[in-house]
N, C-alpha and C positions, 0 to 999 in steps of 0.2 A: 228534576231530574226526567229526562225524555224515555219513557221505556220502550216505544214503539220505534226508535231507529239506534242503528249500533252506536253506539260511544264508549268513549273511554273518559271516566272520571278519575281526574288527578287528586289525590288525597283523598279520595271519595270515602270508600269503606274503609277505617282506619284512619284517619286524619294525620297518616303520615305523611303525605304528599307522593308516596312512591308508590302507592297498591295500583295497580291496575284492572277496572272492574270490568268485568264482560257480561253483556245479557243472553239471553239463552237468543241464540241464529234460530229462525224461522220458529217453529212450536217449540224451540228447544226451551231447556229446564234452566233454572237457575245453576250459578254458580259452571257456568260453562256447558252445561250438561248436553245430553246427546243433541245432535242437529235432527232438526225434523225438517221432512218431507213435505208441508203444509202447503198447499199452494198460497192460502192467502195470507200467510205471517210474513213478516220480514224476518230476512236472517238478522234480523236486528236484535231478536227476546235474548240471545244467549248471552249476551253482554250485561243484562242486569243481577240476576242471581248468579253471574260465572263467578262473582262475588261470593256467593256463597257456597260453592262447595271450595269454592274456593277461599274461602274466608278462611276455607280451608285452610288456614292458618301459618303463622310461620316460628318457627321452632327455634327455642336456644338452647345448645347443648354443649355439653362438653365430653372430651375425648374419654373414650374409654379407658378401664386403671380402676382400680378398687382406690375408695374412699372421697373425700368430695374436691378432690382436685387431681380428676382423671386427665391421663395424657393419651396425643391420638394414636399413638403405635405401641399399644397391648397387645398381651395375647390374645384377647377375645374378639379382635377385629377380625372377621373374615375378610381371609387372604383371595380364593380363587375367584370370587364373583363379587359384583357390586350387591344382588339377590340372595346371597349362599345367606340361611339364617343360619342366628348365631347359637339357638339352642336352647337360648333363657324364654324363662316363661315374663312376658311384659308385664303385668301388674296381675294382682288379686284384688285389687280397690275399684270401687265405681263411686260417681259423685255426680246425681242427677242421673243415674243411670249410666253416666258415660266413663269411660275406663279412665283414670288418674293415678297419681303415684306411681311416674315412671322413672327409673334408674338415672342418676346421674352421671352417666356415660353413652357413648354411642348407641349402643341398643336401645337407650332409653329414649334417647331425642328422635331417630325414626323409629320408633314404636309410636311416639306421641302424634308426630305428625302422620304418620297411616289412619292412626283412628280419631285422631281430628279431622280429619279429612272426610273419613266415612259420616260423621255425623255434622259434620257442615253441610254435607252435599245431600242430606236425607230429606226425606219428605218430611220429617218433624220440623223443620226450619218453619215450613208455611202454618205455623200453631204460634200463636203470638205470645203465649204463654211458655212453651217447650222453648221457641226460639229465644227469649229470656235467659232462660236456664242455660242452654247450651251456650250462648258469647259468653255468659258469665265465668262458666268452668273454664275455656277451653282461652279465653284471652287475658293478657295480661290488665289487672287490675284498670291502669291508666288508658288501657285502648278501649277496654269495654264498652265504656259510656258511649262513646263517639261513634263506635261501630252497632251499636245497638240502634241509635238514630235512625242511622244510613240504612238499618237493614229492615227498620219499620217501616220505611219511607218505601223503600222498595218491594216488599212483600206486600205493601198495603194499595199497589198501585191499581185500581182498577181495570184500566187498558192492560198492565202486565197479566193478569190473571185471567182475563177473557182471553187473550193471546194463548194462554197455556190449558183454555177450556176451563179454568176455574172457576167457581164466583166469588163476590165480594169479601166473602168468608175463607176462600182458598180452599172450597169443599168443591170436589167432583160430580159431575152428573150424577144423577141416580143411575145406578147400574154398573158404573164406573168406578175404575179403581186407579186411584193417582200412583205413578212410579217416581220415584227420585233415590237413585240408590248410587255410591260412588264403589268402585273395588280396586282396591290398592293392586297392581300388579309387582312394584318393587319401590326402593327407597335407595339414597343416594347422599351422603355427606358432602358438602362444597366445600365448607369453612366450619370453624369450631376455634372456641376458645373454653376458657375454664366452667363460663355460667352462660354461654349463647353459643345459637348453631343455626347453620343454613342448611337446610334439607328438604331433596327434591323428591317430590310425591310422582312416580308415573302410576298413571289409573285407567281404567274406563269406566261410564257414568252410564247408568239407564236411567231413560227421562220422556215422560207423556204418560196418557189412557189408556188404560186398557178395559175392555168391554165391548159390547155389539156397539157402532154405531159411532165409534170412537174417531174425529174426525183426526187428532194427535196421538198415533199409535207409539207405542214404545220403542225406540231407537237409541242405537249406543253411538258415543264418541270417544274419542281419547285424548287425553291431556298430560301434562306437568306440570303441577304447581309447585312453585318453591317456596318454603314458608323460614321465615326468621323466629326462632326460638330465644328464650330467654329464662335462665333457672330461676325461680320466683317461689317463694315460701313451700321451697320443698319438691317442686314438681315444673313441667316444661309448659310454657304458657307463649303463646305466638302473639307477635308483636306486630307481623306485618305480610304479605303473602304477594307473587306475581304469578300468575298463570299463562300458560303458552300451549298451541294446539301439539298433539303426537308422541312421540311417535308412533304414527297411525299402520298396523298392519295391515295386509290385503284380505281383505273379507273373503270367505269362502263361498261355493255356490250352494246355500243352504235354505232349505226351503223355510218360512217364516212361520212361525208358531200359532195357531188360532189366540183369537182373541180370549175365549176361555182359559185356554193352556196356559197363555202370559199370566192370566191371572192370581191361577191358583198358583203358579210358583212362587209369584212374590208374595201370595199369603200364606204359602205353607215352607218356604224356605227361608231359614232366619240367617243373620250375616255375622260376623266374629270378631272375636279382639284380635288385632295385628297385630304380629312380634318381629322382630328383626331379625 
């Protein structure tokens, strides 16, 4: 796989023949992370771990309702807007630090997709041991092994790591902090069955290196990832995903924070467990 040029890997990450793998653009981050303005990097990078955020998973879900056979048009389904909260807690359990045990209904499928997108687009994906835990937890068993091999290959590429400013072990330079975060804005179910679902997650991502001397400053990007999920072993699991740019809002004329302020924010502000 060439990480230096933008490309699409058919059947690449996931082995389904449908997944579109996107590498970071410019000095971008994985999972189609934030686009960077680094002059020396090609806009190609976002196409490698684009995969990862966007590994960000496919979701199988069942329609809302009570019991094991939820139906699509139940009273607990938000009516006013696609992003209206359901008022239900997403989960109260975790596996390897990742939210799991989602409900077998619409709310559960959408919450699973949002939470899986966050962990698949995190900086933890650059640590081999942690990456293996994440993939095993969020992907369907028959998909996880193939996905794992593809991700290991992508994340161990010296060229890719060099282009985003990390060393061969995925570590940032001394005095700098590596940032890779996905922040879901909304979710939408586009198709569903008793034990499968297609869920779109619209999100913004932060990607880059914060700290004095960084040549890849933290920037933001906007994407929508479509996840195919399946109900397996009493939880939603990802089977495939596709990623596309946008919708992208018009940026405001705000002054960028200093490298020090950005580093402090990343270190001091924790993430959330996302509910629908």
